[in-house]
C-alpha positions in Angstrom: 66.1 228.1 15.0 62.9 226.6 16.3 63.1 222.8 15.9 59.5 221.8 15.8 57.2 222.1 12.7 58.3 225.4 11.2 60.8 224.0 8.8 63.7 226.1 7.3 62.7 229.4 5.7 64.7 228.8 2.5 62.5 225.9 1.2 59.2 226.7 2.9 56.0 227.0 0.6 53.1 229.2 1.4 50.5 227.4 3.5 47.2 226.7 1.6 44.4 229.1 2.4 41.1 227.9 3.9 37.9 229.1 2.2 34.3 229.1 3.2 32.0 226.6 1.5 30.0 229.4 -0.1 33.2 230.8 -1.7 34.2 227.4 -2.8 30.8 226.9 -4.5 31.1 230.2 -6.3 34.6 229.4 -7.5 33.6 226.0 -8.7 30.9 227.7 -10.7 33.7 229.7 -12.3 35.8 226.7 -13.2 37.9 226.0 -10.2 38.5 222.2 -9.6 36.6 221.0 -6.5 38.3 217.7 -5.3 36.7 215.5 -2.7 39.5 213.6 -1.0 37.3 211.2 1.1 36.9 207.5 0.3 35.0 206.3 -2.7 32.2 205.0 -0.3 32.0 208.4 1.5 31.9 210.2 -1.8 29.1 207.9 -3.2 26.9 208.6 -0.1 26.9 212.3 -0.9 29.3 214.9 -2.3 29.3 218.4 -3.6 27.6 218.6 -7.0 30.4 218.8 -9.6 33.1 217.6 -7.4 35.6 215.0 -8.5 36.7 212.2 -6.1 40.4 211.7 -5.6 41.3 209.9 -2.4 44.7 210.7 -1.0 46.6 207.7 -2.5 45.3 208.8 -6.1 45.9 212.4 -5.4 49.5 211.8 -4.5 50.1 209.2 -7.2 50.9 211.9 -9.8 48.2 210.6 -12.1 45.4 212.8 -10.9 45.1 214.8 -14.0 45.6 218.1 -12.1 47.8 220.7 -13.5 50.2 222.6 -11.1 48.6 225.9 -12.0 45.0 224.7 -11.7 42.8 226.4 -9.2 42.2 223.5 -6.8 39.9 223.4 -3.8 40.0 220.3 -1.6 37.1 219.1 0.5 36.6 216.2 3.0 34.1 215.5 5.7 35.2 218.2 8.2 38.3 219.9 6.6 41.1 218.1 8.3 42.0 215.5 5.7 41.7 218.0 2.9 44.0 220.5 4.7 46.5 217.7 5.0 46.3 217.0 1.3 46.3 220.8 0.5 49.6 221.1 2.3 51.0 218.1 0.4 50.0 219.6 -3.0 51.5 222.9 -2.0 54.8 221.3 -1.2 54.6 219.4 -4.5 54.5 222.6 -6.3 50.8 223.3 -6.9 50.5 227.1 -6.8 46.8 227.6 -6.2 45.4 225.3 -3.6 42.8 225.9 -1.0 41.1 223.9 1.7 37.3 224.0 2.1 36.8 224.9 5.8 34.3 222.7 7.6 34.1 220.2 4.7 31.0 218.4 3.9 29.4 219.1 7.2 29.6 222.9 6.6 28.5 222.3 2.9 25.3 220.6 3.8 24.7 223.0 6.7 24.8 225.8 4.1 22.2 224.1 2.0 24.6 223.9 -1.1 23.9 221.2 -3.7 24.8 217.6 -2.9 24.7 214.7 -5.3 24.7 211.0 -4.3 25.3 208.0 -6.6 22.1 206.0 -7.3 22.2 202.4 -6.2 
């Protein structure tokens, strides 16, 4: 058995998928939960319209309000933090988790709606 990073096949969960920002936007419009895992200050500076902010500590606390069968899409600045958190949710038993590839950088480049908190 390969000793690095593959885990044992008996308890392994399916890796989260990565979806395009346009697909994430479409799915959010149909009721999927778009979760921004960035810090509160990053979220306040600009986030996908309709996204909810759940930084990793809150997401992992078990008090996120997310159901294990919700369709959940995670986004961050570039897609790295959100993939880490998507893997965590999948291992915790969430069955429908996806990472938004390219994160906010790709979201903004695609011209998708962004909302910022007013000061």
